[in-house]
C-alpha positions in Angstrom: 126.9 121.3 121.9 124.9 121.4 118.6 128.1 121.5 116.5 129.4 118.4 118.3 126.1 116.6 117.6 126.2 117.6 114.0 129.8 116.4 113.7 128.9 113.1 115.4 126.0 112.6 113.0 128.2 113.2 110.0 130.8 110.8 111.3 128.1 108.1 111.8 126.8 108.6 108.2 130.4 108.3 106.8 131.0 105.1 108.9 127.7 103.6 107.7 128.5 104.5 104.1 132.0 102.9 104.4 130.3 99.8 105.8 127.9 99.6 102.9 130.8 100.0 100.4 132.7 97.2 102.2 129.7 94.9 101.9 129.4 95.7 98.2 133.1 95.0 97.6 132.7 91.8 99.6 129.8 90.7 97.4 131.7 91.5 94.2 134.8 89.6 95.4 132.6 86.5 96.0 131.6 86.4 92.4 134.7 87.8 90.8 135.0 91.1 89.0 136.0 89.4 85.7 132.9 87.2 85.6 130.7 90.3 86.4 132.2 92.3 83.5 131.7 89.3 81.1 128.0 89.1 82.1 127.6 92.9 81.7 129.1 92.7 78.2 126.4 90.2 77.3 123.5 92.3 78.8 120.5 93.2 76.6 121.0 96.9 75.9 117.4 97.5 75.0 116.3 96.3 78.5 118.8 98.7 80.1 117.4 101.5 78.0 113.8 100.6 78.9 114.7 100.5 82.6 116.4 103.9 82.4 113.4 105.5 80.6 110.9 104.0 83.0 112.9 105.4 85.9 112.9 108.9 84.4 109.1 108.5 84.0 109.0 107.5 87.7 110.9 110.7 88.8 108.6 112.9 86.7 105.5 111.2 88.2 106.7 111.7 91.7 107.5 115.3 90.9 104.0 115.7 89.6 102.6 114.6 93.0 104.5 117.3 94.7 103.6 119.8 92.0 99.9 119.1 92.6 100.3 119.6 96.4 102.1 122.9 95.8 99.5 124.2 93.4 96.9 123.5 96.1 98.7 125.9 98.3 98.0 128.7 95.8 101.5 128.8 94.2 101.4 129.7 90.5 104.6 127.9 89.7 104.6 125.8 86.5 105.5 122.2 86.3 108.7 122.7 84.3 109.8 125.5 86.7 109.2 123.2 89.7 111.2 120.2 88.3 114.7 121.6 89.4 113.4 121.8 93.0 112.3 118.2 92.9 115.6 117.1 91.3 117.5 118.6 94.2 115.0 116.9 96.6 115.8 113.6 94.9 119.5 114.1 95.5 119.0 115.2 99.2 116.5 112.4 99.9 118.4 109.5 98.4 121.9 110.2 99.8 120.6 110.3 103.4 119.1 107.5 105.6 115.3 107.4 105.6 115.3 110.3 103.1 116.0 112.6 106.0 117.6 115.1 103.6 114.2 116.0 102.4 113.9 118.1 105.6 115.9 120.8 103.7 113.4 120.9 100.9 110.9 123.2 102.6 113.7 125.7 103.2 114.6 125.6 99.5 110.9 126.1 98.6 110.7 129.1 100.8 113.9 130.6 99.4 112.9 130.3 95.7 109.1 130.0 95.7 108.2 132.0 98.8 106.3 129.0 100.2 106.2 129.1 104.0 108.4 126.5 105.7 105.4 125.1 107.5 103.5 124.5 104.2 106.6 122.9 102.8 106.8 120.5 105.7 103.1 119.6 105.2 103.9 118.6 101.6 106.8 116.5 102.7 104.9 114.8 105.6 101.9 114.0 103.4 104.1 112.5 100.6 106.0 110.4 103.1 102.8 109.2 104.7 101.3 108.0 101.5 104.6 106.5 100.3 105.1 104.6 103.6 101.4 103.5 103.7 101.6 102.0 100.2 105.0 100.5 100.7 103.9 98.8 103.9 101.1 97.1 102.1 103.5 96.0 99.3 106.0 94.8 101.9 103.3 92.6 103.6 102.3 91.2 100.2 106.0 90.4 99.4 106.3 88.4 102.6 103.1 86.4 101.8 104.5 85.8 98.3 107.7 84.3 99.7 105.7 82.1 102.1 103.4 80.9 99.3 106.4 80.2 97.0 107.3 77.5 99.4 110.9 78.6 99.9 112.8 78.6 103.2 111.5 81.8 104.8 112.3 81.5 108.5 115.3 83.8 108.5 113.5 86.3 106.2 110.5 86.5 108.5 112.5 86.8 111.7 114.5 89.7 110.3 111.9 91.6 108.4 109.2 91.4 111.1 111.1 94.2 112.8 111.1 96.1 109.5 107.3 95.7 109.4 107.1 96.8 113.0 109.2 99.9 112.2 107.1 100.8 109.2 103.9 100.6 111.2 105.4 102.7 114.0 106.5 105.4 111.5 103.0 105.4 110.0 101.5 105.8 113.5 103.9 108.6 114.3 102.9 110.4 111.1 99.2 109.9 111.8 99.7 111.5 115.2 101.6 114.4 113.7 98.9 114.9 111.0 95.9 114.4 113.2 96.8 115.6 116.7 98.0 119.2 116.7 97.5 119.3 120.5 100.0 116.5 121.1 102.7 118.1 118.9 102.2 121.4 120.7 102.5 119.8 124.1 105.9 118.3 123.0 107.0 121.7 121.8 105.9 123.4 125.1 108.2 121.0 126.9 111.1 123.1 125.4 109.8 126.3 126.9 112.2 125.9 129.7 115.0 126.9 127.3 113.3 130.2 126.4 115.6 132.0 128.9 118.2 131.7 126.2 117.5 134.4 123.6 118.6 132.3 120.6 116.4 129.4 121.7 113.5 131.7 122.3 113.7 133.0 118.7 113.9 129.4 117.4 110.8 128.3 119.4 108.8 131.4 118.3 109.7 130.5 114.7 108.7 126.8 115.2 105.4 127.8 116.8 104.6 130.1 113.8 105.6 127.5 111.2 103.6 124.8 113.1 100.5 126.9 112.8 101.1 127.3 109.0 101.9 123.5 108.9 98.5 122.6 110.3 96.7 125.2 108.3 98.2 123.6 105.2 97.2 120.1 106.4 93.6 121.2 106.9 93.7 122.8 103.5 94.9 119.6 101.9 92.3 117.6 103.9 89.5 119.8 102.5 90.8 119.3 99.0 90.7 115.5 99.6 94.2 115.0 98.3 94.0 111.2 98.9 92.0 111.0 95.7 95.1 111.6 93.6 97.8 110.8 96.1 96.9 107.1 96.6 96.6 106.3 92.8 99.7 108.3 91.9 101.7 106.7 94.7 100.6 103.2 93.5 101.7 104.1 89.9 105.0 105.4 91.2 105.8 102.2 93.0 104.8 100.1 90.0 107.1 102.2 87.8 109.9 101.7 90.4 109.5 98.0 90.3 109.2 97.9 86.5 112.4 99.9 85.9 114.3 97.6 88.3 112.8 94.6 86.6 114.0 95.7 83.1 117.5 96.4 84.3 117.9 93.1 86.2 116.2 91.2 83.3 119.0 92.4 81.0 121.2 89.7 82.5 118.8 87.4 84.4 115.7 85.7 83.1 113.3 85.8 86.0 109.6 86.6 86.7 108.5 90.1 87.5 107.1 89.2 90.9 110.3 87.4 91.9 112.5 90.4 91.0 110.0 92.8 92.6 110.0 90.8 95.8 113.8 90.9 96.0 113.7 94.7 95.5 111.1 95.2 98.2 113.2 93.2 100.7 116.3 95.2 99.7 114.5 98.5 100.3 113.3 97.1 103.7 116.9 96.1 104.5 118.2 99.6 103.6 115.5 101.1 106.0 116.6 98.7 108.8 120.3 99.5 108.6 120.1 103.3 107.9 123.0 103.0 105.4 122.9 106.0 103.0 121.4 105.0 99.6 121.2 101.5 100.9 124.5 100.7 99.2 125.9 97.3 99.8 123.0 96.0 102.0 120.5 96.6 99.2 122.6 94.5 96.8 123.1 91.7 99.4 119.3 91.7 100.0 118.5 91.3 96.3 121.0 88.5 95.8 119.9 86.7 99.0 116.2 86.7 98.0 116.9 85.7 94.4 119.1 82.9 95.7 116.1 81.7 97.6 114.3 81.5 94.3 117.3 79.4 93.0 118.7 82.0 90.6 122.5 82.0 90.0 124.5 84.3 92.3 126.7 85.7 89.6 123.7 86.8 87.5 121.8 88.2 90.5 124.8 90.1 91.7 125.4 91.6 88.2 121.8 92.6 87.8 121.8 94.3 91.3 125.0 96.1 90.4 123.6 97.3 87.0 120.5 98.6 88.8 122.7 100.4 91.3 124.9 102.0 88.6 122.0 103.1 86.4 119.4 104.2 89.0 121.7 105.8 91.5 123.6 107.4 88.7 120.4 108.8 87.3 119.5 110.3 90.7 122.9 111.9 91.1 122.8 113.3 87.6 119.4 114.9 87.8 120.3 116.2 91.3 123.4 117.9 90.0 121.4 119.3 87.0 118.7 120.6 89.5 121.4 122.2 91.6 122.9 123.9 88.6 119.5 125.2 87.4 118.7 126.6 90.8 122.0 128.4 90.9 121.2 129.9 87.5 117.8 130.9 88.7 119.3 132.6 91.7 121.7 134.6 89.5 
């Protein structure tokens, strides 16, 4: 039963990825590959380099957030020793819808750093909570920016009000998970009916044990007042994210920082809405659509979005592979 479910999930991911690639090919065909290549050849190289360097700084800063949380747990790991773990986390998180691949990170942390799975999940949950919280505020500001710009926004609002609803729902779920231990345990106890199966009983015992560690970790983080560094660091991370994207798109398109950042926010929201891995295709369509509303040429917007996809996603894949290699060497 479980194997069939896993197989169905994999098939769904493949179908969604193929759909995203189809949308990307469709977008390229509308502009013309030759024109896109000609625009890329005229791109400002220094802007592309700036965008790449800022993106590396973003990855290192997000890794530093996780590193601070891990040090609070009592681990003596050094920052440079932790980086390969976060590099692998970047790869797992960004090739899966809603960064669901990060669910494997606590297992990796337990295997190499001896951090209990429950503590690992408390780190992931806290990071996701602050990321979603800050992004939701940014998303609302982006909608207000579109409205104040006086551009036709009826379609944008009708589509993305559901994204806003989804983001708020996710935040509420995370708050319940973080705050209400009793509610989560009641949900777990509902599965006690399956304890008659020996394998299921072992699994439930393991989950109950790790849940206790998870909530012990959360109370630990609460006592340390992690919000004092998580909120400012998360804000810095999102700014670096927008800045790197701005530099890359600006290599071919002259536009204001806020217009490009607004397009990026809406593209991220569209990727969340469709569950397409890496947001491929739908992200580029969202960027081009919003920039078109600001009256920027489609060819330049498309080329900027493609350059951002190639450089940023390429960087994530590269550091993910490097992290995987370093972990294998460490295991040896």
